[in-house]
TIDO-670093 format. One record per residue (C-alpha): residue number from 1; residue in three letters; x, y negated, z. Coordinates in Angstrom, 1 decimal, padded with zeros to 4 digits, always signed. Each point is the difference from the previous one (the first is absolute). Example, Ala and Ser with C-alpha at 12.3 -4.5 7.8 and 13.67 -1.06 7.14 Angstrom:
# TIDO-670093
   seq   type        u        v        w
     1    ALA   +012.3   +004.5   +007.8
     2    SER   +001.4   -003.4   -000.7
# end
This chain:
# TIDO-670093
   seq   type        u        v        w
     1    MET   -010.2   +039.1   -004.0
     2    SER   +002.5   +000.0   +002.9
     3    HIS   -001.2   -001.0   +003.5
     4    SER   +002.3   -003.0   +000.1
     5    ARG   -001.3   -001.2   -003.4
     6    ARG   -003.6   +000.5   +001.1
     7    ASP   +000.5   -001.7   +003.3
     8    PHE   +001.7   -002.9   -001.7
     9    LEU   -002.8   -000.5   -002.4
    10    ARG   -002.6   +000.3   +002.8
    11    LEU   +001.8   -002.7   +001.9
    12    SER   +000.4   -002.2   -003.0
    13    LEU   -003.7   +000.2   -000.8
    14    GLY   -000.9   -001.0   +003.5
    15    LEU   +002.4   -003.0   +000.0
    16    LEU   -001.1   -001.1   -003.5
    17    GLY   -003.6   -000.1   +001.3
    18    LEU   +001.2   -002.0   +003.0
    19    ALA   +001.9   -002.4   -002.2
    20    SER   -003.2   -000.9   -001.8
    21    CYS   -001.7   -001.2   +003.1
    22    GLY   +001.2   -003.6   -000.3
    23    THR   -003.1   -001.6   +001.6
    24    ARG   +000.4   +001.8   +003.3
    25    GLY   -001.2   -002.2   +002.8
    26    ALA   -001.0   -002.8   -002.3
    27    GLY   -001.4   -003.1   +001.9
    28    PRO   -002.6   -002.6   -000.9
    29    VAL   +002.2   -001.6   -002.7
    30    PRO   +000.0   +002.1   -003.3
    31    GLY   +003.4   +001.5   -000.8
    32    SER   +002.2   +003.1   +000.4
    33    ILE   +003.4   +001.3   +000.8
    34    VAL   +001.7   +000.6   -003.3
    35    GLY   +003.2   +001.8   -001.3
    36    ALA   +002.9   +000.9   +001.1
    37    ASN   -000.7   +003.7   +000.0
    38    ALA   +001.5   +000.9   +003.4
    39    ALA   -002.2   +003.0   +000.6
    40    VAL   +001.2   +001.7   -003.2
    41    GLY   +003.5   -001.2   +000.4
    42    HIS   +000.2   +001.6   +003.4
    43    LEU   -000.4   +003.4   -001.7
    44    LEU   +003.7   -000.2   -000.7
    45    ARG   +000.8   -000.7   +003.6
    46    ASP   -002.3   +002.7   +001.5
    47    THR   +000.6   +002.8   -002.5
    48    LYS   +003.2   +001.9   +000.8
    49    ALA   +000.0   +002.2   -003.2
    50    PRO   -002.1   -001.5   -002.8
    51    PRO   -000.6   +002.5   -002.8
    52    HIS   +002.0   +000.1   -003.2
    53    ALA   -001.4   -000.6   -003.5
    54    ALA   -000.7   +003.0   -002.2
    55    GLY   +002.2   -001.4   -002.7
    56    TYR   +002.2   -003.1   -000.8
    57    GLN   -000.1   -002.3   -003.0
    58    ASP   +003.1   -001.8   -001.2
    59    VAL   +000.4   -003.7   +000.2
    60    ASP   +003.2   -002.0   -000.4
    61    VAL   -000.5   -002.4   +003.0
    62    LEU   -002.6   +000.3   +002.7
    63    ILE   -000.5   -003.0   +002.3
    64    VAL   -002.0   +000.5   +003.2
    65    GLY   -001.4   -003.3   +001.1
    66    ALA   -001.6   -002.7   -002.1
    67    GLY   +000.9   -003.0   +002.1
    68    VAL   +002.2   -002.8   -001.3
    69    SER   +003.2   +002.1   +000.3
    70    GLY   -001.5   +003.0   -001.8
    71    LEU   -001.5   -002.1   -002.8
    72    SER   +003.2   -002.1   -000.3
    73    ALA   +002.0   +003.3   -000.5
    74    ALA   -002.5   +001.3   -002.5
    75    ARG   +000.1   -003.3   -002.0
    76    ALA   +003.8   +000.0   -000.1
    77    LEU   +000.2   +003.6   -001.1
    78    HIS   -002.7   -000.4   -002.6
    79    ARG   +001.9   -003.0   -001.5
    80    GLY   +003.2   +002.0   +000.1
    81    GLY   -001.5   +002.7   -002.2
    82    THR   -001.4   +002.5   +002.6
    83    THR   -003.5   +000.4   -001.2
    84    ASP   -000.7   +003.5   +001.5
    85    LEU   -000.7   -001.2   +003.5
    86    LEU   -002.9   +000.0   +002.5
    87    VAL   -000.8   -002.1   +003.0
    88    LEU   -002.3   +001.5   +002.7
    89    ASP   -001.7   -001.7   +002.9
    90    LEU   -002.4   +001.1   +002.7
    91    GLU   -002.2   -003.1   -000.2
    92    ASP   -002.7   -000.7   -002.5
    93    GLU   +001.9   -002.9   -001.3
    94    ALA   +003.7   -000.7   -000.6
    95    GLY   +001.9   -002.8   +001.8
    96    GLY   +000.5   +001.1   +003.6
    97    ASN   -000.3   -003.0   +002.3
    98    ALA   +000.1   -002.4   -002.9
    99    ARG   -003.3   +001.1   -001.5
   100    GLY   -003.2   -002.1   -000.1
   101    GLY   -003.8   +000.4   -000.2
   102    ARG   -002.9   -001.9   -001.6
   103    ASN   -003.6   -001.0   +000.7
   104    SER   -002.5   -002.3   -001.7
   105    VAL   +001.8   -003.1   +001.2
   106    SER   +003.6   +000.8   -001.0
   107    ALA   +002.9   +002.3   +000.3
   108    TYR   +001.8   +000.1   +003.4
   109    PRO   +003.1   +001.6   +001.5
   110    TRP   +000.1   +003.0   +002.2
   111    GLY   +003.6   -000.7   +001.2
   112    ALA   +002.9   -002.0   -001.5
   113    HIS   -001.5   -003.2   -001.4
   114    TYR   +002.9   -002.1   -001.3
   115    VAL   +003.6   -000.1   -001.0
   116    PRO   +002.3   -003.0   +000.8
   117    THR   +001.9   -001.9   -002.8
   118    PRO   +002.5   +002.7   -001.1
   119    ASN   +003.7   -000.4   +000.6
   120    ASN   +001.6   -001.0   -003.3
   121    ASP   +002.5   +002.8   -000.1
   122    LEU   -002.7   +002.7   -000.1
   123    GLN   +000.1   +000.3   -003.8
   124    GLU   -001.8   +003.3   -000.4
   125    TYR   -002.8   -001.3   +002.3
   126    LEU   -000.3   -003.3   -002.0
   127    VAL   -000.2   +002.0   -003.3
   128    PHE   -002.8   +002.0   +001.5
   129    LEU   -001.8   -003.2   +001.1
   130    GLN   +000.4   -001.4   -003.5
   131    GLU   -001.6   +003.1   -001.5
   132    ALA   -002.8   -000.4   +002.5
   133    GLY   -000.7   -003.6   -001.1
   134    VAL   +001.2   -001.4   +003.3
   135    VAL   +003.1   -001.5   -001.4
   136    THR   -000.7   -001.9   -003.3
   137    GLY   +003.5   -000.8   -001.0
   138    PHE   +003.4   -001.2   +001.1
   139    ALA   +001.5   -003.5   -000.2
   140    ALA   +003.4   -000.8   -001.4
   141    ASN   +001.5   +000.1   +003.5
   142    GLY   -001.4   +003.5   +000.5
   143    LEU   -002.8   -000.9   +002.4
   144    PRO   -003.2   +001.9   -000.6
   145    GLN   -003.3   -001.8   -000.9
   146    TYR   -002.9   +001.5   +002.0
   147    ASN   -003.5   +000.3   -001.2
   148    GLU   -001.9   -002.8   +001.9
   149    TYR   -003.0   +002.2   +000.4
   150    HIS   +002.1   +002.5   +002.0
   151    LEU   +001.7   -002.5   +002.3
   152    CYS   -002.2   -000.4   +003.1
   153    PHE   -002.3   -003.0   -000.4
   154    ASP   +000.0   -002.8   +002.5
   155    PRO   -001.0   -000.1   +002.8
   156    GLN   +002.1   +003.1   +000.8
   157    GLU   +000.2   +000.4   +003.8
   158    ARG   -001.5   -001.3   +003.2
   159    LEU   +000.4   +000.9   +003.7
   160    PHE   -002.7   -000.4   +002.7
   161    ILE   +001.8   -001.4   +003.0
   162    ASN   -000.9   -002.2   +003.0
   163    GLY   -003.6   -000.2   -001.1
   164    ARG   +000.6   -001.1   -003.7
   165    TRP   +001.0   +001.4   -003.4
   166    GLN   +003.4   -001.4   -000.9
   167    GLU   +001.6   +000.3   -003.5
   168    GLY   +002.8   +002.5   -000.2
   169    LEU   +000.8   +003.0   +002.3
   170    VAL   +003.0   -001.6   +001.9
   171    PRO   -001.6   -001.3   +003.2
   172    HIS   +000.0   -003.8   +000.3
   173    PHE   -003.4   -001.3   +001.0
   174    GLY   -000.3   -000.8   +003.7
   175    LEU   +003.7   +000.9   +000.7
   176    GLY   +002.1   -002.0   +002.4
   177    ALA   +003.3   -001.6   -000.9
   178    ASN   +002.1   +002.9   +001.4
   179    ASP   -002.0   +002.6   -001.8
   180    LEU   +000.3   -001.9   -003.3
   181    ARG   +003.7   -000.3   +000.4
   182    GLU   +000.4   +003.8   +000.6
   183    VAL   -002.2   +000.7   -003.1
   184    GLU   +002.2   -002.3   -002.1
   185    ARG   +003.2   +001.6   +001.4
   186    PHE   -001.3   +003.5   -000.7
   187    LEU   -000.9   -000.9   -003.6
   188    LYS   +003.4   -001.6   -000.5
   189    GLN   +001.8   +003.1   +001.3
   190    MET   -002.0   +002.2   -002.3
   191    ASP   +001.0   -002.2   -002.9
   192    ASP   +003.6   +000.2   +001.0
   193    PHE   -000.3   +003.8   +000.0
   194    ARG   -001.5   -000.2   -003.5
   195    LYS   +003.1   -001.7   -001.3
   196    ALA   +002.5   +002.1   +001.9
   197    ILE   +002.6   +002.2   -001.7
   198    GLY   +001.9   +002.8   +001.8
   199    ARG   +003.7   +000.5   +000.1
   200    ASP   -000.5   +002.8   -002.6
   201    GLY   -001.4   -002.6   -002.5
   202    ARG   -003.5   +001.3   +000.2
   203    PRO   -003.1   -002.1   +001.1
   204    ALA   -000.7   +000.5   +003.7
   205    PHE   -003.6   +001.0   -000.9
   206    ALA   -001.0   +001.3   -003.4
   207    ILE   -002.7   +001.9   -001.8
   208    PRO   +000.3   +002.9   -000.4
   209    LEU   +001.4   +000.0   +003.5
   210    ASP   +002.8   +002.5   -000.9
   211    ALA   +001.6   -002.9   -001.9
   212    SER   +000.3   -002.0   +003.3
   213    SER   +003.4   -000.7   +001.6
   214    ARG   +001.4   +002.5   +002.5
   215    ASP   +002.0   -002.7   +001.7
   216    ASP   -000.5   +000.8   +003.7
   217    SER   -000.8   -003.6   +000.9
   218    PHE   -003.3   +000.7   -001.9
   219    ALA   -000.3   +003.8   +000.1
   220    GLY   +000.4   -000.1   +003.8
   221    LEU   -003.4   -001.6   +000.2
   222    ASP   -001.5   +003.4   -000.8
   223    ARG   +001.0   +001.2   +003.4
   224    LEU   -002.4   -002.2   +002.0
   225    SER   -003.7   -001.0   -000.3
   226    PHE   -001.1   -003.2   -001.6
   227    ARG   -001.4   -001.2   +003.3
   228    GLN   +003.3   +000.7   +001.8
   229    TRP   +001.8   -002.0   -002.7
   230    LEU   -002.5   -003.0   +000.4
   231    GLU   +000.5   +000.0   +003.7
   232    ARG   +003.8   +000.2   -000.4
   233    GLU   -000.2   -003.0   -002.3
   234    GLY   -001.9   -002.0   +002.6
   235    TYR   -003.4   +000.1   -001.6
   236    ARG   -002.6   -000.4   +002.8
   237    SER   -003.0   -001.5   -001.9
   238    ARG   -003.0   +002.3   +000.0
   239    TYR   -000.8   -001.4   -003.4
   240    VAL   +003.4   +001.1   -001.5
   241    HIS   -000.5   +003.5   +001.6
   242    TRP   -003.6   +000.2   -001.3
   243    TYR   +001.1   -000.9   -003.5
   244    ALA   +002.9   +002.5   +000.0
   245    ASP   -002.4   +002.7   +001.3
   246    TYR   -002.7   -000.9   -002.6
   247    CYS   +002.6   +000.3   -002.8
   248    THR   +001.4   +003.4   +001.2
   249    ARG   -003.6   +001.4   +000.4
   250    ASP   -000.8   -001.3   -003.5
   251    ASP   +002.9   +001.6   -001.8
   252    PHE   +001.0   +002.9   +002.2
   253    GLY   -003.1   +000.9   +002.0
   254    ALA   +001.9   -000.4   +003.3
   255    ARG   +000.5   -002.6   +002.7
   256    HIS   +003.1   -002.2   +000.2
   257    ASP   +001.1   +001.7   +003.2
   258    VAL   +000.1   +003.3   -001.9
   259    VAL   +001.6   -000.7   -003.4
   260    SER   +003.7   -000.7   -000.4
   261    ALA   +001.2   -003.6   -000.1
   262    TRP   +001.6   +000.7   -003.4
   263    ALA   -003.4   +001.0   -001.4
   264    GLY   -001.7   -003.0   +001.5
   265    ILE   +002.5   -002.4   -001.4
   266    HIS   -000.1   +001.9   -003.4
   267    TYR   -003.7   -001.0   -000.2
   268    PHE   +001.0   -003.7   -000.1
   269    ALA   +003.5   +000.1   -001.6
   270    ALA   -000.2   +002.5   -002.8
   271    ARG   -002.4   -002.0   -002.2
   272    LYS   +001.9   -002.3   -002.3
   273    GLY   -001.9   +000.1   -003.3
   274    ARG   -001.0   -003.1   -002.0
   275    GLY   -001.8   -000.6   -003.2
   276    VAL   -000.6   -002.8   -002.4
   277    ASN   -003.3   -000.5   +001.7
   278    ALA   +000.5   +001.9   +003.2
   279    ALA   +001.8   -000.6   +003.3
   280    THR   +001.5   +002.6   +002.3
   281    SER   -003.0   -000.4   +002.3
   282    ASP   -002.6   +000.7   -002.7
   283    VAL   -001.8   +003.3   -000.5
   284    LEU   -001.6   +001.9   -002.8
   285    THR   -003.4   +001.5   +000.6
   286    TRP   -003.1   +001.4   -001.6
   287    PRO   -003.6   +000.8   +001.2
   288    GLU   +000.9   +003.7   +000.2
   289    GLY   +003.3   -000.8   +001.6
   290    ASN   +003.0   +002.1   -001.1
   291    GLY   -002.5   +002.3   -001.7
   292    PHE   +000.5   -002.3   -003.0
   293    LEU   +003.7   +001.1   -000.1
   294    VAL   -000.9   +003.6   +000.5
   295    LYS   -002.2   -000.1   -003.1
   296    ALA   +003.0   -001.6   -001.9
   297    LEU   +002.3   +002.8   +001.1
   298    GLN   -002.5   +002.6   -001.5
   299    LYS   -000.3   -001.8   -003.3
   300    GLU   +002.1   +002.5   -001.9
   301    LEU   -001.0   +003.0   +002.1
   302    ALA   -003.4   +001.0   -001.4
   303    GLY   -000.7   +003.6   +000.7
   304    LYS   +003.1   +000.3   +002.2
   305    VAL   -001.6   -000.9   +003.4
   306    ARG   -002.3   +002.6   +001.7
   307    THR   -001.8   -000.9   +003.2
   308    GLY   -001.7   +002.2   +002.5
   309    GLN   +003.0   +002.3   +000.0
   310    LEU   +001.5   +001.2   +003.4
   311    ALA   +003.5   +001.4   -000.3
   312    LEU   +000.4   +003.0   +002.3
   313    ARG   +003.5   +001.2   -000.4
   314    VAL   +003.3   -001.0   -001.9
   315    GLU   +002.5   +002.8   -000.5
   316    PRO   +003.2   -000.9   -001.7
   317    GLY   +001.8   +002.7   -002.0
   318    LYS   +003.2   +000.0   -001.9
   319    GLU   -001.4   -001.4   -003.2
   320    ARG   -003.6   -000.8   +000.7
   321    VAL   -002.2   -001.3   +002.9
   322    ARG   -003.3   +001.7   +000.7
   323    VAL   -002.8   -002.0   +001.3
   324    ASP   -003.4   +001.3   +001.2
   325    VAL   -002.9   -002.5   -000.2
   326    LEU   -003.6   +000.1   +001.2
   327    ASP   -002.6   -001.7   -002.2
   328    VAL   -002.2   -001.7   +002.6
   329    ALA   -003.1   +000.1   -002.3
   330    THR   +000.2   +003.5   -001.4
   331    LYS   +001.7   +001.6   +003.0
   332    LYS   +002.4   +001.8   -002.4
   333    ILE   +003.7   +000.3   +000.5
   334    THR   +002.2   -000.8   -003.0
   335    GLY   +003.8   +000.7   -000.2
   336    TYR   +002.5   -002.2   -001.7
   337    SER   +003.6   +000.9   -000.9
   338    ALA   +002.0   -003.2   -000.5
   339    ARG   +003.5   -000.7   -001.1
   340    HIS   +000.0   -002.9   +002.5
   341    CYS   -002.4   -000.9   +002.8
   342    ILE   -000.3   -003.5   +001.5
   343    LEU   -001.6   -000.1   +003.5
   344    ALA   -001.4   -003.5   +000.0
   345    VAL   -001.6   +000.5   +003.4
   346    PRO   +000.8   -000.9   +003.6
   347    GLN   +002.8   +002.1   +001.5
   348    PHE   -002.2   +001.8   +002.4
   349    VAL   -002.0   +001.3   -003.0
   350    ALA   +003.1   +000.8   -002.0
   351    ALA   +001.5   +002.1   +002.9
   352    ARG   -003.2   +002.0   +000.3
   353    LEU   -000.2   +000.6   -003.8
   354    LEU   +003.6   +001.3   +000.1
   355    GLN   -000.9   +002.0   +003.1
   356    ASP   +003.1   -001.4   +001.6
   357    GLU   -000.5   +000.0   +003.8
   358    ALA   +003.4   -001.6   +000.8
   359    ARG   -000.8   -002.9   -002.4
   360    LEU   -003.5   -000.3   +001.5
   361    ASP   +001.5   -000.2   +003.5
   362    LYS   +002.4   -002.7   -001.1
   363    VAL   -002.7   -002.0   -001.7
   364    HIS   -002.2   +000.1   +003.2
   365    ARG   +003.0   -001.3   +002.0
   366    GLN   +001.1   -002.7   -002.4
   367    LEU   -003.2   -001.3   -001.8
   368    HIS   -003.1   -001.3   +001.8
   369    TYR   -002.9   -000.9   -002.3
   370    THR   -002.4   -002.8   +001.0
   371    PRO   -003.8   +000.6   -000.6
   372    TRP   -001.9   -003.0   -001.5
   373    LEU   -003.6   -000.9   -000.3
   374    VAL   -001.2   -001.9   -003.1
   375    ALA   -003.6   -001.2   -000.2
   376    ASN   -001.6   -001.6   -003.1
   377    LEU   -003.0   -002.2   +000.8
   378    GLU   -002.4   -001.3   -002.6
   379    VAL   -001.2   -003.3   +001.6
   380    ASP   -002.3   -002.9   -001.0
   381    GLY   -000.1   -003.4   +001.7
   382    LEU   +002.7   +000.2   +002.6
   383    GLU   -000.1   -002.9   +002.5
   384    GLU   +003.3   -001.9   +000.3
   385    LEU   +001.7   -001.7   +002.9
   386    PRO   +001.8   -003.4   -000.2
   387    GLY   +003.3   -000.4   -001.9
   388    THR   +001.4   +001.4   -003.2
   389    GLY   -002.7   +001.7   -002.2
   390    ALA   -000.1   +003.6   -001.1
   391    CYS   +003.3   +001.3   -001.4
   392    TRP   +001.4   +003.1   -001.6
   393    ASP   +001.7   +001.1   +003.3
   394    ASN   -001.8   -000.8   +003.2
   395    VAL   +001.7   +000.9   +003.3
   396    ILE   -001.1   -000.4   +003.6
   397    TYR   +002.6   -000.9   +002.6
   398    ASP   +000.5   +002.5   +002.8
   399    SER   -002.3   +002.6   -001.6
   400    PRO   +000.9   +003.7   -000.2
   401    SER   -001.1   -000.1   -003.7
   402    LEU   +001.9   -001.6   -002.9
   403    GLY   -003.1   -001.9   -001.0
   404    TYR   -001.5   +000.3   -003.5
   405    VAL   +000.7   -000.8   -003.6
   406    THR   -002.8   -001.3   -002.3
   407    ALA   -000.1   +002.5   -002.9
   408    THR   -002.0   -002.4   -002.1
   409    HIS   +002.5   -002.9   +000.4
   410    GLN   +001.6   +000.5   -003.4
   411    LEU   -003.3   +000.1   -001.9
   412    ILE   -000.6   -003.0   -002.2
   413    ARG   -003.7   +000.2   +000.3
   414    ALA   -000.4   +001.5   +003.5
   415    ALA   -003.5   -000.4   +001.5
   416    SER   +000.2   -002.7   +002.7
   417    GLY   -001.6   +001.9   +002.8
   418    ARG   +000.4   +003.6   -000.9
   419    ARG   +003.5   +001.5   +000.3
   420    ASN   +002.0   +003.0   +001.1
   421    ILE   +002.4   -000.3   +002.9
   422    THR   +002.6   +002.7   +000.9
   423    TRP   +000.9   +000.2   +003.7
   424    TYR   +003.1   +001.7   +001.2
   425    GLN   +001.0   +001.5   +003.3
   426    PRO   +003.1   +002.1   +000.7
   427    LEU   -000.7   +002.1   +003.0
   428    THR   +003.0   -000.9   +002.2
   429    ASP   -001.4   +000.0   +003.6
   430    ALA   +001.1   +003.6   +000.6
   431    SER   +002.6   +002.4   -001.4
   432    PRO   -000.7   +000.8   -003.7
   433    GLU   -000.9   +003.6   +001.0
   434    ALA   -002.5   -001.1   +002.7
   435    ALA   -001.4   -002.8   -002.2
   436    ARG   -000.5   +002.5   -002.9
   437    ARG   -001.8   +002.5   +002.2
   438    ALA   -002.3   -002.6   +001.4
   439    ALA   -000.7   -001.5   -003.4
   440    TYR   -001.0   +003.3   -001.6
   441    GLY   -002.7   +000.3   +002.7
   442    ARG   -001.6   -003.4   -000.7
   443    SER   -003.2   -000.5   -001.9
   444    HIS   -001.0   -002.6   -002.7
   445    ALA   -001.9   -001.8   +002.7
   446    ASP   +003.1   -000.1   +002.2
   447    TRP   +002.1   -001.6   -002.7
   448    ALA   -002.7   -002.4   -001.0
   449    ALA   -000.3   -001.2   +003.6
   450    LEU   +003.8   -000.5   +000.2
   451    ALA   +000.0   -002.1   -003.2
   452    PHE   -003.0   -002.0   +001.0
   453    THR   +001.3   -000.8   +003.5
   454    ASP   +003.3   -001.3   -001.5
   455    LEU   -001.7   -002.0   -002.8
   456    GLU   -002.7   -001.5   +002.3
   457    ARG   +002.7   -002.3   +001.4
   458    VAL   +000.1   -001.9   -003.3
   459    HIS   -003.3   +000.9   -001.7
   460    ALA   -002.8   -000.1   +002.6
   461    ASN   -002.5   +001.6   -002.5
   462    ILE   +002.3   +002.8   -001.3
   463    ARG   -002.5   +002.7   +001.0
   464    ALA   -002.9   -001.6   -001.8
   465    ALA   +002.1   -001.1   -003.0
   466    THR   +001.4   +003.5   -000.6
   467    LYS   -002.0   +002.0   -002.6
   468    ARG   +002.3   +003.0   +000.0
   469    LEU   +003.1   +001.1   +001.8
   470    ASP   +002.2   +002.9   -001.2
   471    VAL   +003.1   +001.2   +001.9
   472    LEU   +003.0   +002.0   -000.9
   473    LEU   +002.4   +001.5   +002.6
   474    TRP   +003.6   +000.4   -001.1
   475    GLY   +001.2   +002.6   +002.5
   476    HIS   +003.7   -000.2   -001.0
   477    ALA   +000.1   -003.4   -001.8
   478    MET   +003.7   -000.7   +000.4
   479    ALA   +003.1   +001.0   +001.9
   480    GLN   +001.1   -002.4   +002.7
   481    PRO   +003.6   -001.5   -000.4
   482    LEU   +001.1   +000.7   +003.5
   483    PRO   +003.4   -001.0   +001.3
   484    GLY   +002.7   +002.1   -001.6
   485    LEU   -002.1   +001.4   -002.9
   486    LEU   +000.7   -002.4   -002.9
   487    LEU   +003.8   -000.2   +000.2
   488    GLY   +000.7   +003.2   +002.0
   489    PRO   +001.0   +003.4   -001.5
   490    GLU   -003.4   +001.7   +000.5
   491    ARG   -001.8   -001.7   -002.8
   492    ALA   +002.7   +001.0   -002.5
   493    THR   -000.1   +003.6   +001.3
   494    LEU   -003.8   +000.2   -000.5
   495    ALA   +000.3   -001.5   -003.5
   496    THR   +002.2   +002.9   -001.1
   497    ALA   -002.1   +002.7   -001.6
   498    PRO   +000.9   +003.6   +000.8
   499    HIS   +000.1   +001.2   -003.6
   500    ARG   +001.3   -001.5   -003.2
   501    ARG   -003.3   +000.4   -001.8
   502    VAL   -002.0   -001.6   +002.8
   503    HIS   +000.0   -003.8   +000.4
   504    PHE   -001.5   -002.4   +002.5
   505    ALA   -001.7   -003.3   -000.7
   506    HIS   -002.0   -001.8   +002.6
   507    SER   +000.2   -003.4   +001.9
   508    ASP   +000.5   +001.8   +003.3
   509    LEU   +003.5   +000.9   -001.3
   510    ALA   +000.6   -003.7   -000.5
   511    GLY   -001.1   -000.7   +003.6
   512    ILE   -002.4   -002.8   -000.9
   513    SER   -003.2   +000.3   -002.0
   514    ILE   +000.1   -002.7   -002.6
   515    PHE   -000.8   +000.3   -003.7
   516    GLU   +003.5   -000.6   -001.3
   517    GLU   +001.5   +002.7   +002.2
   518    ALA   -002.6   +002.5   -001.2
   519    PHE   +000.5   -001.0   -003.6
   520    TYR   +003.8   +000.5   +000.2
   521    GLN   -000.4   +003.3   +001.9
   522    GLY   -001.8   +001.2   -003.1
   523    LEU   +002.6   -001.3   -002.3
   524    ASN   +002.8   +001.6   +002.0
   525    ALA   -001.7   +003.4   -000.1
   526    ALA   -000.5   -000.3   -003.8
   527    ARG   +003.7   -000.8   -000.4
   528    GLN   +001.0   +003.0   +002.1
   529    ILE   -001.9   +002.2   -002.4
   530    GLU   +001.5   -001.6   -003.0
   531    THR   +003.5   +000.4   +001.5
   532    HIS   -000.5   +003.7   +001.0
   533    GLY   -001.6   +000.9   -003.3
# end
């Protein structure tokens, strides 16, 4: 055994042991830090020359990454007749940031937890939702009929503001006349953008976003921040600015003074879907969040998805692509020789796998990934404050968190007092790099204290009511859509793979991390393979 191979395996064994210490620093409330396997994943970053496999087994298509993009690509290829394929993922479970978990109360999400009513022109997406049982049929006018059990039950949303829970997330309780007028003007302007068509005949804001107009009267909004645009338009109300900031943190993991105005407006203006029984503002959700859709994507992929697999190197050749992979459990390195390889991973991972330092440098300059903290709390008997009762989505005005969703909300026979709530906090108070470094050093007790401090504002007995609290840190949850990224040339450059047998598929190449973009990233990669042959 060579020194480099021996050193690599020694390092990997040490990190694998570290990764299993999920209860480090556990506090008085039971629970642990779970997933995402950052310690093992950093092997790729910290090892300059990982060892090669002793031999290589042939596979037609190898997909690295079992998030939504990777699974969407695999599903499309399998349906197109490519059955000799494999999907590999580092984590113990497929799904990326759309996966979920389960305890004795119910399933719950570990990340993405809903999808809005789909735009009606997304035919491939609607077909998938029909196969998943979300769409039950189509009316004569083409509108989809949605499964009532998958549409979010009422009451859907509430906001704690000015000492009381109000219905809905748009601030209105306790606002003065001037603030209310600004809120109404903002909503009207967003609706106007939703209906707008560019001079090129394309919608001003569309999904996927590459279908959006390039008319500079709209595209020019990508050159300034959302906050700058709001100020230019004369919005002074702190409630309008809070709401805009909440929405950009929710979808993009970044504050409204950081993301581009085009991205901020896209959040409001790109959603246009309707159903027989669903409005544009409705959402589809499940106890496990988008983990429900992840399972549906895997329906035809039995035996094709292998977890606990760390890709170490991707080497394109003239006719084949060689990939070296570490099995996290056995510590063995396996080699694959694929006709095509899809890298359904973030671009900073793809660049390292390809050992492309120039690309990695470009990624570090262009893409900045927000870390997120997600906590799942099993609670019993939460005390409530006045106003609207418990909802699916529960948000606290002027909080650094995004509030929580009630995972048990969709259950027909949910226990009245005992439930799971999923609390979200994008770490936006420092640069992504600094926030990530600080986050990796925090203990379970630290995270529990952070969640409790936030939730005590609305549930005085949250500490006593919590029976268990588990946390998951997403170190690189999503790329921030900074000014110039979405409609500038850099994103298109990054999306271009360096070899005809290597293909990229990930939502960071779309610029925004939403289910539809990830789904179509996978479809596009599958089409590239079908075209190239």
